[in-house]
GUGUNU-694562 format. One line per 4 residues: their letters; for each residue x, y, z of C-alpha. Coordinates in steps of 0.25 Angstrom, whole numbers, plus 5000, padded with zeros to 4 digits. Layout:
<nodes>
a	X Y Z ~ ...
</nodes>
This chain:
<nodes>
mqfi	5934 4510 5494 ~ 5948 4515 5497 ~ 5958 4511 5508 ~ 5971 4515 5514
dfkk	5981 4505 5521 ~ 5988 4508 5533 ~ 6000 4500 5540 ~ 6000 4498 5555
ehfk	6011 4508 5556 ~ 6001 4519 5553 ~ 5994 4517 5566 ~ 5998 4525 5579
eden	5996 4519 5593 ~ 5987 4527 5601 ~ 5993 4527 5615 ~ 5980 4530 5622
tndf	5973 4518 5617 ~ 5984 4509 5612 ~ 5976 4508 5599 ~ 5983 4511 5585
viei	5977 4522 5577 ~ 5978 4528 5563 ~ 5972 4541 5558 ~ 5967 4543 5544
skae	5963 4556 5538 ~ 5949 4557 5532 ~ 5954 4565 5521 ~ 5962 4552 5517
igfd	5951 4542 5518 ~ 5938 4550 5517 ~ 5926 4550 5526 ~ 5919 4537 5523
eikv	5919 4525 5533 ~ 5932 4517 5533 ~ 5936 4502 5536 ~ 5949 4498 5542
qerk	5955 4484 5538 ~ 5967 4477 5544 ~ 5977 4471 5535 ~ 5979 4456 5538
ddei	5987 4451 5526 ~ 5992 4456 5513 ~ 5979 4461 5508 ~ 5969 4456 5518
yeda	5962 4466 5526 ~ 5952 4463 5537 ~ 5943 4473 5545 ~ 5952 4479 5556
dyqi	5948 4481 5571 ~ 5948 4497 5572 ~ 5941 4509 5577 ~ 5940 4522 5569
tddp	5939 4536 5575 ~ 5932 4545 5564 ~ 5936 4560 5565 ~ 5932 4571 5555
lkit	5946 4571 5549 ~ 5952 4557 5552 ~ 5949 4543 5555 ~ 5957 4536 5566
irmk	5958 4520 5566 ~ 5961 4514 5579 ~ 5966 4499 5580 ~ 5971 4491 5592
qpad	5984 4486 5583 ~ 5990 4493 5571 ~ 5988 4486 5558 ~ 5989 4487 5543
irvn	5975 4493 5539 ~ 5967 4497 5527 ~ 5957 4508 5529 ~ 5946 4507 5519
f	5938 4520 5516
</nodes>
């Protein structure tokens, strides 16, 4: 399994919903299922509270608060 880490600064605020979103191209992560984990300490990751919107060309991850995350694919 591979992963990509994102910092909370990568998230953009959705002014309509007050959620924070990040978009990832499927060309970058493939078309398999993904799992999102939130960084708690130096190298400790726990399952994050998130929603995914799956489009043909991208995945949008939506969270209530921005966080340092790891996207496993």
